[in-house]
PALUMVEX-970980 format. One record per residue (C-alpha): residue number from 1; x, y, z. Coordinates in steps of 0.05 Angstrom, whole numbers. Each point is the difference from the previous one (the first is absolute). Layout:
<nodes>
[NUM; [X; Y; Z]];
...
</nodes>
This chain:
<nodes>
[1; [151; 377; -409]];
[2; [-81; 11; 22]];
[3; [-17; -33; 79]];
[4; [-39; -57; 12]];
[5; [-65; -2; 13]];
[6; [-27; -32; 63]];
[7; [-71; -11; -5]];
[8; [-30; -4; 81]];
[9; [28; 33; 61]];
[10; [-5; -67; 46]];
[11; [47; -41; 36]];
[12; [30; -20; -64]];
[13; [0; 58; -41]];
[14; [32; 40; 44]];
[15; [48; -54; 19]];
[16; [24; 4; -80]];
[17; [0; 69; 4]];
[18; [52; 1; 49]];
[19; [40; -54; -21]];
[20; [4; 39; -72]];
[21; [27; 62; 35]];
[22; [48; -33; 35]];
[23; [46; -34; -68]];
[24; [-24; 77; -32]];
[25; [-59; -14; -37]];
[26; [-57; 53; 1]];
[27; [-64; -28; 6]];
[28; [-81; 40; -2]];
[29; [-42; -37; 53]];
[30; [-75; 5; -23]];
[31; [-49; -2; 58]];
[32; [-76; -9; -4]];
[33; [-11; 29; 70]];
[34; [17; 60; 30]];
[35; [71; -14; 26]];
[36; [-14; -28; 71]];
[37; [-28; -63; 31]];
[38; [-52; -5; 44]];
[39; [24; -32; 60]];
[40; [-32; -69; 21]];
[41; [30; -50; 51]];
[42; [-45; -50; -28]];
[43; [45; -4; -67]];
[44; [66; -25; 19]];
[45; [54; -25; -42]];
[46; [64; -55; 28]];
[47; [70; 14; -28]];
[48; [50; -61; 9]];
[49; [78; 8; 4]];
[50; [15; 25; -76]];
[51; [-60; 38; -10]];
[52; [6; 46; 71]];
[53; [74; 10; -16]];
[54; [-24; 21; -74]];
[55; [-46; 50; 31]];
[56; [58; 21; 60]];
[57; [42; 5; -61]];
[58; [-31; 43; -47]];
[59; [-36; 44; 69]];
[60; [49; 10; 39]];
[61; [-44; -12; 54]];
[62; [24; -58; 48]];
[63; [-60; -43; -14]];
[64; [-5; -24; 86]];
[65; [-39; 75; -4]];
[66; [-51; -16; -44]];
[67; [-34; -57; 25]];
[68; [20; -60; 49]];
[69; [52; -60; -4]];
[70; [-45; -67; 28]];
[71; [42; -20; 51]];
[72; [-32; -62; -7]];
[73; [-51; -54; -41]];
[74; [-44; -48; 35]];
[75; [-41; -43; -36]];
[76; [-53; -34; 39]];
[77; [-62; -68; -20]];
[78; [-52; 3; 51]];
[79; [36; 20; 64]];
[80; [69; -43; -15]];
[81; [60; 48; -25]];
[82; [27; -32; -63]];
[83; [50; 41; -22]];
[84; [38; 62; 39]];
[85; [58; 44; -36]];
[86; [42; 52; 43]];
[87; [23; 43; -55]];
[88; [46; 27; 50]];
[89; [42; -60; -5]];
[90; [-18; -26; -60]];
[91; [8; 72; -41]];
[92; [-45; 22; -67]];
[93; [-56; 26; 41]];
[94; [-51; 33; -45]];
[95; [-18; 74; 2]];
[96; [-86; 18; 14]];
[97; [-13; 68; -24]];
[98; [-62; 30; -17]];
[99; [-5; 22; -81]];
[100; [0; 78; 8]];
[101; [54; -8; 54]];
[102; [43; -22; -75]];
[103; [-22; 40; -46]];
[104; [-1; 62; 48]];
[105; [77; -19; 6]];
[106; [17; -14; -74]];
[107; [-46; 70; -16]];
[108; [57; 36; 58]];
[109; [51; -32; -42]];
[110; [-18; 19; -63]];
[111; [-8; 76; 31]];
[112; [64; 9; -6]];
[113; [17; -40; -68]];
[114; [14; 54; -62]];
[115; [-3; -59; -46]];
[116; [-79; -24; 16]];
[117; [-60; 43; -18]];
[118; [-65; -18; 36]];
[119; [-66; 26; -34]];
[120; [-64; -9; 33]];
[121; [-69; -9; -21]];
[122; [25; -24; -62]];
[123; [-39; -56; -29]];
[124; [25; -40; -64]];
[125; [-43; -11; -60]];
[126; [40; -11; -63]];
[127; [76; -29; 2]];
[128; [32; -3; -77]];
[129; [66; -26; -21]];
[130; [52; 15; -47]];
[131; [71; -25; -22]];
[132; [32; 61; 43]];
[133; [-46; 3; 63]];
[134; [-71; -5; 24]];
[135; [-52; 49; -1]];
[136; [-53; 1; 59]];
[137; [-62; 54; 5]];
[138; [-35; 11; 72]];
[139; [-67; 32; 21]];
[140; [-25; 30; 63]];
[141; [15; 78; 21]];
[142; [78; -15; -35]];
[143; [-17; -32; -56]];
[144; [58; 0; -50]];
[145; [45; -45; -52]];
[146; [66; -29; 40]];
[147; [53; -22; -33]];
[148; [56; -61; 12]];
[149; [46; -43; -13]];
[150; [-27; -54; 32]];
[151; [-75; -3; 36]];
[152; [-13; -60; 65]];
[153; [-67; -14; 22]];
[154; [2; -1; 83]];
[155; [-78; 21; -1]];
[156; [-35; -68; 29]];
[157; [-30; -51; -14]];
[158; [-57; 35; -42]];
[159; [68; 25; -39]];
[160; [-24; 53; -44]];
[161; [72; -8; -33]];
[162; [-16; -81; -12]];
[163; [-64; 19; -32]];
[164; [22; 40; -45]];
[165; [56; -39; -24]];
[166; [-54; -67; -12]];
[167; [42; -34; 54]];
[168; [-46; -59; 23]];
[169; [-7; -9; 74]];
[170; [-28; -68; 12]];
[171; [-7; -39; 66]];
[172; [-44; -14; 62]];
[173; [-39; 55; 41]];
[174; [-9; 3; 79]];
[175; [36; -58; 4]];
[176; [-11; 15; 88]];
[177; [-31; 50; 21]];
[178; [26; 32; 84]];
[179; [-43; 41; 41]];
[180; [55; 58; 27]];
[181; [2; 34; 58]];
[182; [57; 52; 33]];
[183; [-13; 10; 73]];
[184; [40; 18; 59]];
[185; [9; -46; 60]];
[186; [48; -39; 37]];
[187; [9; -74; -18]];
[188; [29; -59; 41]];
[189; [61; 7; -52]];
[190; [38; 66; -14]];
[191; [18; 14; -74]];
[192; [-1; -76; -11]];
[193; [-48; -18; -69]];
[194; [-48; -53; 13]];
[195; [-37; -49; -44]];
[196; [-55; -41; 44]];
[197; [-32; -51; -55]];
[198; [-65; -33; 42]];
[199; [-10; 35; 61]];
[200; [-38; -26; 50]];
[201; [-52; 43; 9]];
[202; [-10; -9; -84]];
[203; [-29; -70; -17]];
[204; [-34; 22; -67]];
[205; [21; -13; -74]];
[206; [81; -14; -18]];
[207; [15; 68; -17]];
[208; [-40; 52; 52]];
[209; [47; -23; 51]];
[210; [72; 31; -26]];
[211; [14; 62; 33]];
[212; [73; 41; -7]];
[213; [25; 39; 51]];
[214; [54; 57; -29]];
[215; [26; 58; 43]];
[216; [4; 69; -17]];
[217; [36; 69; 36]];
[218; [-29; 26; 57]];
[219; [-41; -58; 28]];
[220; [-37; -23; -56]];
[221; [-20; -56; -34]];
[222; [-30; -19; -66]];
[223; [-41; -61; 11]];
[224; [-29; -44; -65]];
[225; [-48; -51; 1]];
[226; [-7; -47; -68]];
[227; [-61; 1; -20]];
[228; [-37; -65; -31]];
[229; [-13; 1; -73]];
[230; [-56; 40; -24]];
[231; [-23; 79; -11]];
[232; [-35; 1; 71]];
[233; [-1; 71; 25]];
[234; [46; 16; 62]];
[235; [-29; 47; 39]];
[236; [31; 46; 49]];
[237; [-46; -41; 51]];
[238; [30; -67; -15]];
[239; [66; 37; -3]];
[240; [-1; 16; 73]];
[241; [-27; -53; 14]];
[242; [60; -39; -26]];
[243; [42; 49; 36]];
[244; [-34; -10; 68]];
[245; [-1; -79; -4]];
[246; [75; -10; -24]];
[247; [28; 50; 56]];
[248; [-41; -30; 52]];
[249; [30; -69; -30]];
[250; [59; 23; 7]];
[251; [6; 35; 71]];
[252; [-32; -62; 26]];
[253; [-59; 45; 25]];
[254; [-52; 48; -13]];
[255; [25; 48; -51]];
[256; [58; 56; 13]];
[257; [-2; 69; -1]];
[258; [19; 7; -81]];
[259; [-13; 64; -53]];
[260; [-21; -15; -62]];
[261; [29; 51; -52]];
[262; [-14; -29; -74]];
[263; [-42; -59; -33]];
[264; [2; -29; -76]];
[265; [-5; -59; -32]];
[266; [65; -25; -41]];
[267; [-18; -49; -68]];
[268; [56; -28; -30]];
[269; [1; -13; -81]];
[270; [49; -45; -33]];
[271; [15; 20; -63]];
[272; [62; 13; -61]];
[273; [11; 37; -52]];
[274; [11; -29; -67]];
[275; [58; 49; -19]];
[276; [41; 47; 54]];
[277; [29; 35; -60]];
[278; [-25; 39; -66]];
[279; [41; 37; -36]];
[280; [31; 55; 37]];
[281; [-55; -13; 58]];
[282; [0; -47; 68]];
[283; [-44; -23; 50]];
[284; [19; 0; 64]];
[285; [-30; -19; 77]];
[286; [-76; -15; -7]];
[287; [-6; 13; -67]];
[288; [44; -52; -23]];
[289; [-27; -48; 56]];
[290; [-48; -20; 63]];
[291; [25; -50; 57]];
[292; [-17; -4; 72]];
[293; [-22; -56; 21]];
[294; [18; -42; 57]];
[295; [44; 43; 30]];
[296; [33; 37; -57]];
[297; [18; 71; -14]];
[298; [-11; 30; -66]];
[299; [34; 66; 15]];
[300; [61; -48; 11]];
[301; [-3; -11; -66]];
[302; [-17; 65; -38]];
[303; [61; 32; 42]];
[304; [49; -55; -32]];
[305; [-36; 9; -68]];
[306; [28; 79; 11]];
[307; [66; -17; 13]];
[308; [8; -53; -50]];
[309; [-22; 46; -50]];
[310; [31; 71; 24]];
[311; [72; -20; -17]];
[312; [-13; -26; -71]];
[313; [-35; 60; -17]];
[314; [51; 46; 28]];
[315; [55; -43; -40]];
[316; [-55; 11; -67]];
[317; [-9; 75; 19]];
[318; [76; 22; 10]];
[319; [36; -47; -55]];
[320; [-62; -13; -68]];
[321; [-60; -55; -1]];
[322; [33; -76; 31]];
[323; [-58; -37; -27]];
[324; [28; -76; 30]];
[325; [5; 47; 69]];
[326; [-76; 28; 0]];
[327; [-18; -63; -19]];
[328; [28; -39; 50]];
[329; [-50; 42; 57]];
[330; [-59; -39; -21]];
[331; [37; -69; -10]];
[332; [30; 4; 66]];
[333; [-57; 40; 53]];
[334; [-53; -38; -38]];
[335; [26; -76; 6]];
[336; [13; 16; 80]];
[337; [-70; 32; -2]];
[338; [-28; -61; -30]];
[339; [33; -49; 35]];
[340; [-23; 36; 64]];
[341; [-84; -8; -21]];
[342; [23; -70; -18]];
[343; [19; -20; 62]];
[344; [-56; 35; 23]];
[345; [-57; -25; -33]];
[346; [32; -71; 17]];
[347; [1; 13; 79]];
[348; [-73; 39; -3]];
[349; [-37; -73; -4]];
[350; [38; -38; 49]];
[351; [-13; 61; 54]];
[352; [-65; 24; -8]];
[353; [-34; -58; -32]];
[354; [-21; -29; 72]];
[355; [-18; -72; 14]];
[356; [19; -57; -46]];
[357; [58; -47; 11]];
[358; [46; 66; 0]];
[359; [-27; 9; 75]];
[360; [17; -62; 24]];
[361; [75; -17; -31]];
[362; [51; 2; 69]];
[363; [35; 63; -11]];
[364; [-41; 37; -48]];
[365; [-13; 50; 49]];
[366; [71; 22; 15]];
[367; [4; -8; -82]];
[368; [-53; 49; 0]];
[369; [27; 42; 53]];
[370; [63; 9; -37]];
[371; [-25; 13; -70]];
[372; [-32; 55; 34]];
[373; [61; 25; 33]];
[374; [36; 11; -51]];
[375; [-54; 41; -41]];
[376; [0; 42; 57]];
[377; [76; 6; 18]];
[378; [29; 3; -65]];
[379; [27; -69; -13]];
[380; [0; -63; -45]];
[381; [-47; 2; -63]];
[382; [-52; 38; 31]];
[383; [42; 61; 12]];
[384; [76; 0; -6]];
[385; [31; 46; -42]];
[386; [3; -19; -76]];
[387; [62; -35; -25]];
[388; [38; 14; -71]];
[389; [22; -58; -17]];
[390; [-20; -12; -68]];
[391; [-5; 75; -25]];
[392; [28; 17; -79]];
[393; [55; 36; 50]];
[394; [19; -53; 31]];
[395; [67; -18; -20]];
[396; [25; -78; -23]];
[397; [55; -39; 0]];
[398; [53; 45; 37]];
[399; [50; -42; 16]];
[400; [23; 32; 57]];
[401; [-61; 12; 37]];
[402; [-5; -34; 67]];
[403; [-58; -14; 50]];
[404; [-23; 49; 53]];
[405; [-53; -17; 49]];
[406; [-42; 57; -39]];
[407; [-20; -26; -69]];
[408; [17; 40; -59]];
[409; [-63; 39; -24]];
[410; [-22; 2; 85]];
[411; [5; 58; 41]];
[412; [71; 18; 42]];
[413; [11; -7; 65]];
[414; [6; 68; 33]];
[415; [66; -13; 27]];
[416; [55; 67; 21]];
[417; [41; 19; -59]];
[418; [60; 57; -5]];
[419; [-21; 43; -57]];
[420; [52; 48; -42]];
[421; [2; 50; 45]];
[422; [28; -43; 57]];
[423; [-71; 5; 43]];
[424; [-39; -64; 26]];
[425; [-70; -2; -32]];
[426; [-53; -57; -8]];
[427; [9; -28; -70]];
[428; [-84; 7; -1]];
[429; [24; 76; 4]];
[430; [35; -3; -67]];
[431; [-57; -23; -38]];
[432; [-40; 41; -44]];
[433; [45; 47; -24]];
[434; [-1; -25; -73]];
[435; [66; -39; 10]];
[436; [24; -73; -2]];
[437; [35; -16; 68]];
[438; [60; -40; 2]];
[439; [17; -29; 70]];
[440; [65; -33; 16]];
[441; [-3; -49; 56]];
[442; [69; 11; 48]];
[443; [8; -16; 71]];
[444; [31; 47; 35]];
[445; [-3; 65; -39]];
[446; [-49; 34; 55]];
[447; [53; 0; 52]];
[448; [42; 46; -44]];
[449; [-16; 61; -35]];
[450; [-5; -2; -77]];
[451; [56; 35; -15]];
[452; [50; -54; 22]];
[453; [-35; -60; -40]];
[454; [-37; 36; -64]];
[455; [74; -4; -30]];
[456; [12; -76; 26]];
[457; [-12; -59; -35]];
[458; [-49; -22; -52]];
[459; [-33; 70; 12]];
[460; [32; 34; -57]];
[461; [-27; -47; -43]];
[462; [-61; -2; 21]];
[463; [-10; 71; -2]];
[464; [29; 3; -77]];
[465; [-48; -55; -16]];
[466; [-62; 41; 30]];
[467; [24; 65; -40]];
[468; [-5; -39; -57]];
[469; [-77; -23; 12]];
[470; [-43; 23; -66]];
[471; [-43; 44; 57]];
[472; [24; 31; 73]];
[473; [10; -42; 54]];
[474; [20; 19; 69]];
[475; [52; -43; 35]];
[476; [-10; -26; 70]];
[477; [37; -49; 48]];
[478; [-34; -39; 53]];
[479; [38; -41; 58]];
[480; [-50; -67; -18]];
[481; [-63; -13; -36]];
[482; [-44; -55; 24]];
[483; [39; -72; -36]];
[484; [55; 43; -38]];
[485; [64; -19; -1]];
[486; [51; 60; 8]];
[487; [15; 31; -62]];
[488; [-71; -8; -34]];
[489; [-19; 40; -36]];
[490; [-77; 20; -8]];
[491; [-34; 43; -53]];
[492; [-67; 33; 25]];
[493; [-58; 29; -50]];
[494; [-14; 65; 26]];
[495; [-72; -17; 25]];
[496; [51; -46; 52]];
[497; [-14; -72; -40]];
[498; [63; -42; -1]];
[499; [26; -6; -77]];
[500; [64; -51; 15]];
[501; [44; -21; 59]];
[502; [81; -3; -41]];
[503; [55; -39; 37]];
[504; [51; 55; -1]];
[505; [14; 69; -58]];
[506; [-34; -38; -57]];
[507; [3; 55; -50]];
[508; [-32; -34; -58]];
[509; [-57; -34; 37]];
[510; [-12; 63; 42]];
[511; [-5; 43; -67]];
[512; [-45; -52; -37]];
[513; [-43; -10; 68]];
[514; [-10; 79; -5]];
[515; [-29; 2; -60]];
[516; [-46; -54; -6]];
[517; [-24; 33; 67]];
[518; [-15; 66; -34]];
[519; [-39; -33; -62]];
[520; [55; -12; -47]];
[521; [32; 53; -50]];
[522; [-47; 59; -1]];
[523; [-36; -8; -68]];
[524; [7; 50; -55]];
[525; [-74; 21; -5]];
[526; [-33; 53; 33]];
[527; [-68; -43; 26]];
[528; [-32; -51; 5]];
[529; [-9; -32; -63]];
[530; [-79; -27; 30]];
[531; [-14; 67; 33]];
[532; [-73; -3; -32]];
[533; [-14; -74; 7]];
[534; [-57; -24; 41]];
</nodes>
């Protein structure tokens, strides 16, 4: 079968290629650029727990070697500390790294991957679909025709793929603008991120006084200044003035020594593609959505797109077209991102309106701070990983279903499990292999060798039920899981979202839930009937 064609070699496209390769699906990555990224310390990304774990799993590199896990978070308003989070106690520390470091790690991992072909200097100009596949043409020094089973546009907010498929991309332009500087300096809070609203040395304008400081490796910091609405030119003189003024304000004296390494302007747009699938063509990352106001991270959502789409494409590639499963990619991911955009659009007037009744309501400052903290730390409606509870892949009315602390459709907690070979691993380490995961909660198994309990109690019945599932599944055992009683059985999707939790061994419920999670019985048709629709 033909490989999957991936258009775009940014973090989302490279992640998708690696995720497909881990499930034995070949791909061709068409890179418009020269095959390497310009180092830019003013262009960084923040990854939260689930997306950082995805990158570590795909690259094999401990993510702590790529960037800095924040030791803490502090939010200030004028001179008052509004909120402080110590991640050494709370856990779930965000990871901050330069984007070129991330793409470099992904490219290094792909260099040893035989199932992925990276093609630089290849600009897409034509896409044609048939019932059996898709054909793409690129221009440039290596211009040629490419044949694929599916094509995924990961080619950014100006996506050629989206335009060729005539997919609308409505939304708002320049929702926020930030002046950005990367510099090396000693700040009073080592490895701790800071959000400073209305600093005392700035008194003009409601939006001119919000500064974010986020640490990078080797004593480097990224500083962002929220700019007033408009298109005023950000000059080098203005940026240097902001740097000196801010450093002096934070250190309580004259400007301390610093080394300015990089500068830029970061403009946030909010847009959402009408459709994320057109037959055998899909959109992911910025090609499908743009977001990022109020501290939220668009790349997080792009990486979640790749993880969601990879296992579905892999199943269709290996076992034939499965339209309901492929359709669920748009249904699940677009709903999550649309909800994130709605939450941001509702919060923006409250946080950026300035003045008026909202500014004098008791407790409003702390409420505003809580919203911004959610965005920056990947929590709440502005930042938490989305749930697929309303997905067509979610089973309904299972007699044996029981509640656990993870709601169906949400990401599972990363507990220690015993694998089929008897080794102890983390649950997230077993994701992304294309298999369903069945996890039995059995207290006490961690202190005995697997050979002593693998044939005891309910294990033989559960193993038989797992072997009879409609798709390959791995049976794991955990001593505990938050909110789960002994002998609870969890069914987990290949991308780490909980399908259901069952009370004991219930083969019929387990089979039904697995079949639903895979989109139902595979269709007999060879291709999506709506392949040519617009």
